[in-house]
C-alpha positions, 0 to 999 in steps of 0.5 A, a space after each residue: 115598679 113600671 116595666 117601662 122604668 129601668 131598674 138598676 143593673 145590679 138588681 137585674 136577674 142573671 138567668 137567661 129567662 129572667 133577662 128575656 122576660 124583663 126585656 120583652 115586658 119593658 119593650 112591649 110597654 114602651 111600644 104601647 106608649 109609642 102607639 099614641 104617636 103612631 096613631 096620630 101619624 097614621 090618622 094624619 095620613 088617613 085624613 090626608 088620603 081621604 081629603 085629597 085621594 092622591 099623595 104627592 111625592 113630597 108628602 110621601 117623603 114627609 111621611 117617611 121622615 115622620 115615621 122614622 123620627 117618631 117611631 124608629 128612633 125611639 125604638 133604637 134608643 130602647 134597644 140601647 137600654 136593652 143592650 145595657 141590661 141584656 146582651 147584644 143578641 137580645 138587643 138586636 132581636 128586640 129592636 128588629 122585631 119591634 121595628 119590622 114586625 110589630 108594625 101592626 101596632 102602628 095602624 091608627 084607629 078611627 071611631 069604634 064599630 060593633 058587630 054581633 055574632 053568634 058568640 057575642 059582640 065584637 068591637 072593631 074600628 073604622 079605617 080608610 082605604 087608599 082612596 079615602 073610602 071608609 071601611 072597618 077592621 076587626 082583628 085578632 078574632 079567635 076562631 078556635 080554642 088554644 091548642 096547647 098542653 095536651 091539645 098540642 099536635 091535636 086536631 081542632 076538629 077533634 080534641 082528644 076523644 071528643 068527636 066534635 069541633 072545639 071552636 072558641 067559647 062564647 063570651 059576655 059583654 064586648 070583646 075587643 077586636 082592635 088589635 092583632 093576635 100573636 103569630 103562631 110559634 115559629 123560628 123567623 128566618 129573617 129575624 133569626 129568632 123564635 117568636 109567636 105563641 101557641 095560642 095563636 088561632 085568630 083571624 082578621 076581617 076587613 070589610 067596606 060594610 057591616 050590619 047590612 040592612 039591604 041584604 046585599 052581601 059581598 064576595 069574601 076572599 080568605 087569604 092563607 099566608 105562605 112561609 114554607 109551612 114554617 113561618 109567616 103570620 096573618 097580620 103581615 097582610 093588611 087588607 086595606 088595598 082591597 077596600 076600594 073594591 066591594 069585597 071582604 078580606 079575611 086573613 088567618 093564622 094557622 099552626 106551623 112547623 111541627 106544631 102544625 104538621 107532625 105526623 107519627 105515622 101510626 095514628 097517634 098524631 095524624 098530621 096536617 093540623 095546620 090545614 085543619 086549622 084553616 078548615 076551622 077558620 073557613 067554617 067560622 067564616 061560613 057561620 059569621 061572615 054575613 055579620 061583616 057584610 060578606 056572603 057565606 055562599 061566595 067565598 074564595 080561598 086564596 093562598 101564596 106559596 105554602 098558602 097556595 099549596 094549601 089552597 090546592 089541597 083544600 080542593 082535594 079534601 072532603 073536610 073542606 067541601 062546601 066551604 068555598 066557591 072559588 080558589 086562587 093559588 099564587 106560586 104554590 102547588 100541591 105537586 111541588 116537592 117542597 109541599 109534601 113529606 113522604 116519610 113522616 114517621 121517620 121524620 117524627 122520630 128524628 125530631 123527637 130524638 133531637 129534643 131528648 124524647 123516647 121513640 120506642 113508644 109513640 104515646 110516650 114520645 108524644 107525651 114527652 113532646 107535649 111537655 117540651 117548651 114551645 121555644 125549644 121546639 121552634 128553636 130546633 128549626 134555627 138551622 133551616 136558614 141554611 138552605 142546605 139542611 136535610 130534607 126531613 128537617 122541615 115539616 109539610 103536609 103528609 098522607 095522614 096515618 090511620 085507617 080512614 072509613 066512611 065515618 072518619 071525620 079527622 082525615 084531611 088527606 088520605 092519599 097523595 095529591 098526585 094520585 087523587 088528581 090522576 083519578 080526577 077525585 077533586 072534591 071541590 070543582 070550583 073555578 081557579 086561578 093559578 100562576 107564578 112569577 117569572 123568576 121564582 128561583 131568585 128566592 133560592 139563587 139570590 141567597 146562594 150566590 150572596 153566601 160564599 159558604 153555600 156557593 163553595 159547598 154547592 160547587 164542591 158537593 153538588 152531587 150531595 146537595 142537588 138531590 136534596 134541593 130538587 127531591 131525587 135523593 131516593 134514587 139509587 146512588 149511581 143513578 142519583 149521581 148521573 142525574 145530578 151531573 146531567 142537570 149541571 151540564 144542561 143548566 150550568 155547562 162550563 160555569 160554576 155556581 156564582 154571580 156569573 151563573 145567577 140566571 142559570 141557577 134561577 132557571 133551574 130552581 124556577 123549573 124544579 120548584 115552581 114551573 114544573 109542578 105548576 104545569 103538572 097540576 094545571 093539566 090535572 085540574 083543567 080536566 075537571 074545572 075552569 082553570 086560568 093561568 098567569 105569569 107575573 112579570 112586573 118589575 116592582 120596587 119592593 122585590 124580594 131579590 132586591 133585598 138580597 142584593 142590597 144587603 152587605 151579608 156582614 150584619 145580622 140579616 134583620 139589621 142588614 135588610 132594614 139599613 139597606 132598604 132605608 138607604 135605598 128609599 133615601 136614594 130613590 125618594 130624595 135623590 132620585 137614584 134608581 137601583 138595578 132590578 134583578 128579576 121578578 122573584 117569589 112573593 114579589 106580587 104581595 106588596 101590590 095586593 096588601 098593605 104589608 108595611 107602613 114604610 117598606 112597601 107603601 104603594 099609595 095614590 101617586 106611586 108609580 105602581 099604584 095603577 098596576 096594583 089597582 088592576 091586580 086587585 080589581 081582577 082578583 075581586 072580579 074573579 071572586 064575584 064572577 068566577 072568571 077574571 076580567 079582561 086585564 087592563 080592559 083589553 086582554 081576555 083570559 082563556 081557561 086551560 083547554 085539555 090537549 092544547 098548549 098552556 097559555 098564561 096571562 102575562 101580568 106586566 105593567 111595563 110591557 104590553 100584557 096578554 096571553 103567552 105560551 110558557 118560555 120554559 117548555 124546552 127546559 121542562 122536557 129535559 127535566 121530564 127525561 131524567 129518572 129522578 124527575 120521572 119520580 117527581 112526575 108520578 105518585 110516590 109509593 108510600 111503602 117504598 118511596 124509591 119506587 114510582 108507580 
């Protein structure tokens, strides 16, 4: 029986696992059938782009209607079938997953192309850029063996006792590289469901030239996705937009959550496996990227949010030495409180107990955890969609356990980043761009004020939640209470948490989670390397906060978001109705750098934001080649940070005249730096007694 042919309800298995297996097999096969239609639509769009280069607003509307009619409607019908055989939750999750996340399958394939690397031959395909230029995609390329079973929680650099890298094995014949690899196992906060696989260590390559015969190789940008070190995947960031520049784009998957960042505190599981995955991907690029037209000696690592913090950490790690020549960090910093866990041993034991594993012996604990299903582990992070969770519920980079020595090849990070920066021990002193968005805190505040339960909890128990949210919970009780009160008085005054205080809350969380660590990091890096700062202030259509304020908060988040976004697109593109813009939130810039979704973030020629998108991409590509950004819009010169002088930021804004500005948050940061808890944040935490700052 074909998996795409429904069986009778009476013969359908009753167990949860049977239901899940049948549902996903059915929908996967059905979606494969939809690919033929989607390919025709994508090919039509690409041919249109190639011939005319500029889409009219009319053709944009037609594309929206085509994609809706030929792709989304059949998937909704499929969800109805799933509802008949399964339950409401299964149907909702399945439909939303296919509609929102599996858009990677919607990309059309042009003629096949082939590349030979040291491991074998790869088959990719031809595609077209936004301006109709031909380029090539190679997707889902494995860069490491599967880290599953006994290899779970181990380093890709050193599996068990084997002190040697374990890259992906060689193969005979031609390996297909025309489809994305699976996401790494994660609990997706948007879908509110577990997705992905443990066997996920793949990368994707987008290049305007392959098999170069003239010896002219192009700069390479390796993009590291964000997602709190807990969710995200490479396929969400298609490199199409960069293919109108002479650069090669690489996007990578890496292990997340406990799979990538568990640390037992005693050397049994050392931690930072996700960062070591990134190193392995960078080594793969260095060995093979010339075959794809890229220059292995001209590599820029670039990350956003958790990926930006990762980028900073690579500059401090001996393991990453010699693998890149430039670095870019968008809204992610090594000194941000959310990018580091100070109590990994305690965290590992809490984690193990939740899964029913013993904690008396670390070896027994890890053996038990290696046998727990990946679904159960990822499901454990379900509660993290409530932002008021305990701090040790989330995993992140740590100081690695064990005793590093001259022959140590396993350690990525042996000391706190602040201590390394304080001593100037930056291993890779490469040109760097750092920056943030003007309303970063909307990523928190928008959710706070739209969720009445969280709003009430913050108002009623501010002294309980604020130390966790801003990382001063290690202070003594009286001091902690006083700091929480001072923060409330300074930022909120006589107001309470709610819509009336939205932008006060935005300032608070922008300052504590982004602006303060950005400036602290910048001042340290600038002592050793050329550093350029930016402030992104573009009020774009595809903003994160726009989504927060569109949804009803009465439906499952995925359905709520898709329906609200669809309605807004209809209002704007058909009826010309503009919505209020709430601010420039965390991650807003990504839609201008990448083709993130064929419908929900489409910025093609003719779109009002297209030229600004091209200018951003031109700037990042120029930096990748020359090590310094070009004059923005051809007239505004960047200047590097100069020690002892006020920090200046290039204001990236299409609506207002950009140029160098001084930070508008300086007085607020002076206030924060006067607080006891934030003096701890601005100094290195003593690892044996985290309540003491040195």
